[in-house]
C-alpha positions in Angstrom: 21.3 5.4 -12.6 17.9 5.3 -10.8 14.6 5.6 -12.6 11.0 4.6 -12.4 9.0 2.5 -14.9 6.2 5.1 -14.7 7.1 8.3 -12.9 5.2 9.5 -9.9 3.6 12.0 -10.0 4.6 12.8 -13.6 3.6 9.5 -15.1 6.5 9.8 -17.5 7.9 6.6 -19.1 11.6 6.7 -19.8 13.5 5.5 -22.9 14.9 2.3 -21.3 16.9 1.2 -24.3 18.6 4.6 -24.6 19.3 4.9 -20.9 20.7 1.4 -20.4 22.9 1.8 -23.5 24.5 4.9 -21.8 24.8 2.9 -18.6 26.5 0.0 -20.4 28.9 2.3 -22.2 30.1 3.8 -18.9 29.7 0.7 -16.8 27.1 2.1 -14.5 24.4 0.0 -12.7 20.8 0.7 -13.5 18.2 0.4 -10.7 14.5 0.6 -11.6 11.6 1.2 -9.3 9.0 -1.0 -10.9 6.2 -0.3 -8.5 4.0 1.5 -11.0 5.0 -1.2 -13.5 2.8 -3.3 -11.2 5.6 -5.4 -9.9 6.4 -7.3 -13.1 3.0 -7.8 -14.8 3.2 -4.7 -17.0 7.0 -4.4 -17.3 10.1 -6.5 -16.5 13.1 -4.2 -16.2 15.7 -7.0 -16.2 14.7 -7.8 -19.7 15.5 -4.3 -20.8 18.9 -3.9 -19.4 18.3 -3.1 -15.7 20.5 -4.7 -13.0 18.5 -4.2 -9.9 14.7 -3.9 -9.5 13.0 -2.4 -6.4 9.3 -2.2 -5.8 6.8 -1.6 -3.0 5.1 -4.8 -2.1 2.4 -2.7 -0.3 0.9 -1.7 -3.7 -0.1 -4.2 -6.4 1.6 -7.3 -4.8 -0.5 -7.0 -1.7 -3.4 -5.4 -3.4 -5.5 -4.6 -0.4 -3.5 -2.1 1.6 -3.1 -4.6 4.4 0.7 -4.9 4.7 3.8 -2.8 4.4 6.8 -4.3 2.5 9.2 -4.0 -0.3 11.2 -6.2 -2.7 14.8 -6.0 -4.0 15.5 -8.2 -7.1 19.2 -8.7 -8.0 19.5 -9.5 -11.7 23.0 -11.0 -11.2 24.1 -9.2 -14.3 26.4 -6.4 -13.0 30.1 -6.6 -12.2 30.3 -5.2 -8.7 33.9 -6.2 -8.7 34.9 -3.6 -11.3 36.8 -1.5 -8.8 34.1 1.2 -8.5 32.5 -0.3 -5.4 35.0 -1.1 -2.7 32.3 -2.3 -0.3 32.1 -5.4 -2.5 35.9 -5.9 -3.1 37.4 -4.9 0.2 37.2 -7.0 3.4 34.1 -6.4 5.5 35.0 -5.8 9.1 31.5 -6.8 10.2 31.9 -10.2 8.7 35.5 -11.1 9.7 37.1 -9.9 6.6 34.7 -11.4 4.1 35.1 -10.1 0.6 31.6 -10.2 -0.9 32.7 -10.3 -4.5 35.1 -13.1 -3.9 32.5 -15.4 -2.4 29.3 -14.2 -4.0 30.5 -12.8 -7.3 30.6 -14.2 -10.7 33.5 -16.6 -10.0 32.1 -17.7 -6.6 30.4 -21.0 -5.9 26.9 -19.4 -5.8 27.0 -17.2 -8.9 26.6 -13.4 -9.0 24.4 -12.7 -6.0 26.7 -10.2 -4.2 24.3 -7.3 -4.2 21.4 -9.3 -2.9 23.5 -11.0 -0.2 25.1 -7.7 1.0 21.7 -6.0 1.0 20.3 -8.8 3.2 23.2 -9.5 5.6 24.2 -5.8 6.2 21.0 -3.9 5.4 18.8 -6.2 7.4 21.3 -6.3 10.2 21.8 -2.6 10.4 18.2 -1.3 9.7 16.1 -4.2 10.9 13.4 -4.2 8.2 12.3 -7.8 8.9 8.8 -8.7 7.8 6.5 -10.6 10.1 5.3 -14.1 9.0 1.7 -12.9 8.8 2.5 -9.9 6.6 4.5 -12.3 4.4 1.5 -14.5 4.2 -0.7 -11.7 3.1 1.6 -10.5 0.4 2.1 -14.0 -0.9 -1.6 -14.4 -1.0 -1.9 -11.2 -3.0 0.5 -12.5 -5.6 -1.9 -15.2 -6.4 -4.4 -12.7 -7.9 -1.9 -10.1 -9.1 -2.4 -10.7 -12.9 -6.2 -10.8 -12.6 -6.3 -7.6 -10.6 -3.9 -5.7 -12.7 -5.6 -6.8 -16.0 -8.9 -5.3 -14.7 -7.2 -2.3 -13.2 -5.5 -1.2 -16.4 -8.7 -1.7 -18.4 -10.6 0.5 -16.0 -7.8 3.1 -15.9 -7.7 3.5 -19.6 -11.5 4.0 -19.7 -11.5 6.4 -16.8 -8.7 8.5 -18.4 -10.6 8.7 -21.8 -13.8 9.5 -20.0 -12.2 12.3 -17.9 -10.4 13.7 -20.9 -13.8 14.4 -22.6 -15.5 15.8 -19.5 -16.4 19.5 -19.7 -15.3 20.1 -16.1 -11.8 18.7 -16.5 -8.9 20.8 -17.7 -6.4 18.1 -18.4 -5.6 14.4 -17.8 -2.2 12.8 -17.5 -2.0 9.1 -18.2 0.5 7.2 -20.3 -2.2 5.5 -22.3 -3.5 8.7 -23.8 -1.9 10.1 -27.0 -1.8 13.5 -25.3 0.7 12.2 -22.7 4.3 13.4 -23.4 5.8 10.0 -23.2 2.9 8.0 -24.8 5.3 6.8 -27.5 7.7 5.2 -24.9 4.7 3.8 -23.0 3.4 2.2 -26.2 6.8 0.7 -26.8 7.5 -0.8 -23.4 4.1 -1.3 -21.7 2.5 -3.9 -23.9 -0.1 -5.1 -21.4 -1.4 -1.8 -20.4 -0.4 1.7 -19.2 -0.7 1.4 -15.4 -3.4 1.9 -12.9 -2.8 5.5 -11.7 -3.6 8.8 -13.4 -4.0 12.4 -12.5 -6.4 15.1 -13.7 -7.0 18.8 -13.1 -10.5 20.1 -12.4 -11.6 23.5 -13.7 -11.6 25.9 -10.8 -9.4 26.5 -7.8 -7.9 24.3 -5.0 -11.1 24.4 -3.0 -13.1 23.1 -6.0 -10.8 20.0 -6.1 -11.2 19.5 -2.3 -15.0 19.7 -2.6 -14.9 17.1 -5.4 -13.0 14.6 -3.2 -15.3 15.2 -0.3 -18.3 14.5 -2.5 -17.2 11.0 -3.5 -19.0 8.1 -2.1 -17.6 4.9 -3.6 -14.0 6.1 -4.2 -11.9 6.2 -1.0 -9.8 9.2 0.0 -6.5 7.4 0.7 -2.9 8.0 -0.3 -2.1 4.5 -1.2 -2.0 3.1 -4.8 -2.4 -0.4 -6.2 -5.4 -1.3 -4.1 -8.3 -3.4 -5.3 -10.5 -0.5 -4.6 -10.3 2.9 -6.3 -8.5 5.6 -4.3 -8.1 9.3 -4.8 -6.0 12.1 -3.2 -5.4 15.8 -3.8 -1.6 15.9 -3.8 -1.3 19.6 -3.0 -3.3 19.1 0.2 -1.8 15.7 1.2 1.5 14.2 -0.1 3.0 17.6 -1.1 1.3 19.7 1.5 4.5 20.7 3.3 6.0 22.2 0.2 5.6 25.8 -0.9 3.4 26.5 -3.8 6.5 27.2 -6.0 8.0 23.9 -4.9 4.8 22.1 -5.6 4.7 23.5 -9.1 8.3 22.5 -9.6 7.4 19.0 -8.7 4.5 19.0 -11.2 1.8 19.3 -8.5 -1.0 21.8 -9.2 -3.6 23.1 -6.7 -6.6 21.7 -8.6 -4.9 18.4 -9.4 -6.2 15.0 -8.3 -4.6 11.6 -8.5 -6.7 8.4 -8.9 -5.5 4.9 -8.3 -8.1 2.9 -10.2 -9.4 -0.3 -8.7 -11.3 -3.4 -10.0 -14.8 -2.2 -9.4 -17.2 -2.2 -12.4 -16.3 0.7 -14.6 -19.9 2.1 -14.5 -19.7 2.3 -10.7 -16.5 4.3 -10.9 -17.8 6.7 -13.5 -21.1 7.1 -11.7 -19.3 8.1 -8.5 -17.2 10.6 -10.4 -20.2 12.0 -12.2 -22.1 12.7 -9.0 -19.1 14.4 -7.5 -18.8 16.6 -10.6 -22.4 17.5 -10.2 -21.9 18.3 -6.5 -19.3 21.0 -7.3 -21.7 22.7 -9.7 
């Protein structure tokens, strides 16, 4: 079972206890993309029944959009030797007949690290996603301020969401921290330190109105990244989902007049002032 802590672009928060209970009943591994859970500060999937956690290090870990990277965390709490996954229990031809579960499983000398080891020795070998020392340095440096940046980010995001929801030129706002969000109850249950740093909203008017709004911003950057120290905005229908038909965009939850904001750590008044002048520019 693969799920996200906070869905993108839906911003839905799943019922982790219910899902992991089903997974346990049927002996299925649970993999959680915790990128929008800010890489462990807002949510720790392993504490809620997940077995594997993946996340983009490019986002909140790095925090400045300077490096591309990712993280795989093996919880060491799933039985990959249960017969469902022969790649762990049958000899590996690429490693002279090594059986990963025998050596790196629960009864091996290293404890249950079979998934992490196989991901590294086979995935790294076959795909070559080796990070440079300098990029590693930048990401480790980002970790030093992760908690401070995310704390400020989620405070700002909540304030921006509430401010936008009351704005006369806004049709709707989607953010887990708002009671109007469909999965606000789950968000309140699992996200005790804040509801994330990304939200979306729809502007009254058509697609061109949303485009003009983005073009009118001065402080907020028009970039497709999230989790940056600075506030970013994109129009998904014209960027990330541009190649989809209008029907497929709607099926993915992307509207023509929808904008996505990744809130940064600037002073909240500066963020709102920039949004205000952009609203004024579209008339």
